[in-house]
C-alpha positions in Angstrom: 5.1 15.1 -5.3 5.7 13.6 -8.7 3.2 15.9 -10.4 2.0 19.2 -8.9 -1.6 19.4 -7.8 -2.9 22.6 -6.2 -5.6 20.8 -4.2 -3.2 18.2 -2.8 -0.6 20.9 -2.0 -3.2 22.9 0.0 -4.3 19.7 1.8 -0.8 18.6 2.6 0.1 22.1 3.9 -2.9 22.1 6.2 -2.2 18.5 7.3 1.4 19.3 8.2 0.4 22.4 10.1 -2.7 20.9 11.8 -1.9 17.3 12.7 0.4 15.9 15.3 2.4 13.5 13.0 4.9 10.8 14.0 7.6 11.3 11.5 9.8 8.5 12.7 10.8 5.9 10.1 8.6 2.8 10.4 10.3 -0.3 11.7 12.2 -2.6 9.3 10.7 -6.0 9.8 12.9 -9.1 9.7 11.8 -12.4 8.0 11.4 -14.1 11.3 8.9 -11.5 12.5 6.7 -12.1 9.4 7.2 -15.9 9.2 3.5 -16.6 10.0 2.2 -14.0 7.5 1.6 -15.8 4.3 -1.3 -13.8 2.8 -1.0 -12.5 -0.8 1.0 -9.3 -0.7 1.6 -6.6 -3.3 4.4 -4.1 -2.8 4.7 -1.0 -5.0 7.6 1.4 -4.3 8.6 4.6 -5.9 11.9 5.0 -7.9 12.4 8.6 -6.7 11.2 8.3 -3.2 13.6 10.3 -0.9 12.3 8.5 2.2 12.2 4.9 1.1 14.4 3.8 -1.8 12.2 1.9 -4.3 14.7 -0.8 -5.3 15.8 -1.5 -1.7 12.1 -1.6 -0.6 11.3 -4.2 -3.2 14.4 -6.3 -2.4 13.4 -6.2 1.3 9.9 -7.2 0.5 11.1 -10.2 -1.5 13.0 -11.4 1.6 10.3 -10.9 4.2 6.9 -11.7 2.5 6.5 -15.4 1.8 3.1 -14.6 0.1 4.6 -11.9 -2.2 2.5 -11.9 -5.4 3.8 -8.8 -7.0 6.6 -6.3 -6.2 7.5 -3.4 -8.5 9.3 -0.1 -8.5 7.2 2.7 -10.1 9.5 4.3 -12.5 9.5 8.1 -12.6 7.5 8.3 -9.4 8.4 10.0 -6.1 7.0 9.5 -2.6 3.6 10.7 -3.8 2.9 9.2 -7.2 1.5 11.2 -10.1 -2.0 12.6 -9.8 -2.7 12.4 -13.5 -5.9 10.6 -14.6 -3.8 8.2 -16.7 -1.7 7.2 -13.7 -4.7 6.9 -11.4 -6.5 4.6 -13.9 -3.4 2.5 -14.4 -2.8 2.1 -10.7 -6.5 1.4 -10.0 -6.5 -1.3 -12.6 -3.3 -2.9 -11.2 -4.5 -2.8 -7.6 -8.0 -4.0 -8.7 -6.5 -7.0 -10.5 -4.5 -7.9 -7.4 -7.5 -7.6 -5.1 -9.8 -9.5 -7.5 -7.5 -12.0 -9.3 -10.3 -14.2 -10.5 -11.8 -11.4 -12.7 
């Protein structure tokens, strides 16, 4: 977690103990596998993610998504981004602008 949140910590603890989770790394797609996928795509990766290096994730996205509209590394963020109101508003505005570009 980038910022500590008691509610999220309890939820995650319960989730880890209660759900059968597949913790294998997702497949790394090659450009040929996504050649027909040309829809607008946004990729946001975390700078401090221990599971998926942010910079490498963005580099890979630039190679495989022909419809890539936006790709960015969230500075100062870990696998779970900050739960602050400021970050949530900023992220919501960014994703909203991507989903509704005409507005």
